[in-house]
C-alpha positions in Angstrom: 137.5 -103.7 -9.1 139.7 -101.7 -11.2 137.8 -99.8 -13.8 139.3 -99.2 -17.4 138.6 -95.5 -18.9 139.4 -94.7 -22.2 140.0 -91.3 -24.0 141.0 -89.3 -27.2 138.6 -90.5 -29.7 137.0 -87.8 -32.1 137.0 -86.8 -35.2 139.8 -86.8 -37.8 140.1 -86.1 -41.5 141.2 -89.2 -43.8 144.8 -89.8 -43.6 145.1 -88.0 -40.1 146.4 -89.1 -36.8 144.6 -89.8 -33.5 145.9 -91.2 -30.4 143.8 -93.0 -28.0 144.6 -93.7 -24.1 143.6 -96.2 -22.2 144.0 -95.6 -17.9 143.8 -99.1 -16.4 146.1 -98.9 -12.8 145.5 -102.4 -11.5 146.1 -104.2 -14.2 149.0 -102.3 -15.3 150.6 -102.9 -12.3 149.4 -106.3 -12.2 151.5 -107.1 -15.4 148.3 -107.6 -17.5 148.1 -108.3 -21.3 146.1 -105.3 -22.6 144.4 -105.0 -26.2 142.6 -102.8 -28.6 139.7 -103.9 -30.0 137.0 -102.0 -32.2 133.0 -102.4 -33.1 131.4 -100.6 -36.0 127.7 -100.5 -36.4 126.2 -103.8 -37.9 130.1 -105.4 -37.7 131.7 -107.6 -35.3 134.1 -107.2 -32.5 137.3 -107.5 -33.6 140.7 -106.8 -32.7 142.9 -104.3 -33.5 146.3 -104.8 -31.5 147.8 -106.3 -28.2 150.8 -105.7 -26.1 152.8 -107.7 -23.2 153.7 -106.3 -19.7 157.0 -104.4 -20.8 156.0 -103.3 -24.0 157.7 -105.6 -26.4 156.5 -108.2 -29.2 153.4 -105.9 -30.0 150.7 -107.8 -32.0 148.8 -106.0 -34.8 145.8 -107.2 -37.0 147.0 -107.2 -40.6 144.5 -103.9 -41.5 146.5 -102.3 -38.7 149.8 -103.4 -39.5 151.9 -100.1 -41.1 149.4 -97.8 -39.7 148.4 -98.7 -36.0 151.0 -98.5 -33.1 150.0 -100.0 -29.3 152.4 -99.2 -26.5 152.4 -99.0 -23.3 153.6 -97.3 -20.3 153.3 -98.5 -17.0 154.7 -95.9 -14.9 152.0 -94.0 -16.1 149.3 -96.7 -16.3 148.0 -96.1 -19.7 148.1 -98.2 -23.0 148.4 -96.2 -26.1 147.0 -96.9 -29.7 148.5 -94.2 -32.3 146.6 -93.8 -35.4 148.0 -92.6 -38.6 146.5 -92.3 -42.1 143.3 -93.0 -40.4 140.4 -94.3 -42.8 136.8 -93.6 -43.0 136.5 -98.0 -42.4 138.4 -96.7 -39.1 135.5 -95.3 -37.9 134.3 -97.4 -34.9 134.2 -97.6 -30.8 137.4 -98.6 -29.9 137.7 -100.5 -26.7 140.9 -101.8 -24.3 140.6 -105.0 -22.7 142.5 -106.9 -20.7 143.3 -110.4 -21.1 143.2 -113.3 -18.5 145.8 -114.6 -19.8 149.0 -113.5 -22.1 149.8 -116.4 -24.7 150.8 -114.6 -27.6 149.0 -116.9 -30.2 145.6 -116.2 -28.6 145.9 -112.5 -28.0 144.0 -111.1 -30.4 141.0 -113.4 -29.5 138.3 -111.5 -27.8 137.4 -114.6 -25.6 140.6 -114.3 -24.3 139.9 -110.5 -22.5 137.7 -110.3 -18.7 137.4 -107.2 -18.5 136.4 -103.8 -20.7 136.6 -100.1 -20.8 133.2 -97.7 -22.0 135.0 -97.2 -25.6 136.0 -93.9 -27.0 134.2 -93.3 -30.4 136.8 -92.5 -33.9 135.6 -90.9 -36.8 136.8 -90.8 -40.1 135.8 -88.2 -42.6 
């Protein structure tokens, strides 16, 4: 068993920036596809972004394009999500997750992901 651990959440002013991290040593060594999801109170779980081994061809949900950046550093066993121009509607619990497979056209679907972290809270005011 390998645990995913998110960090970097907190409070940020509207328009500000925040960087989230997810440490997943076993999964990064195994070259797994990994993604970020978020869930706000009363809302459904929604995909934010995903990334393939090596960090090429990132996938971003429409709301994230132009503001969010996903990256991975396999040498550090870490996945990142950079949030720029934060908006109040970005407030949510953010989770990293590991996919069963790396099919690009399915990588923003929650049911593709088999393991999930505990989440890190982001609050934008």
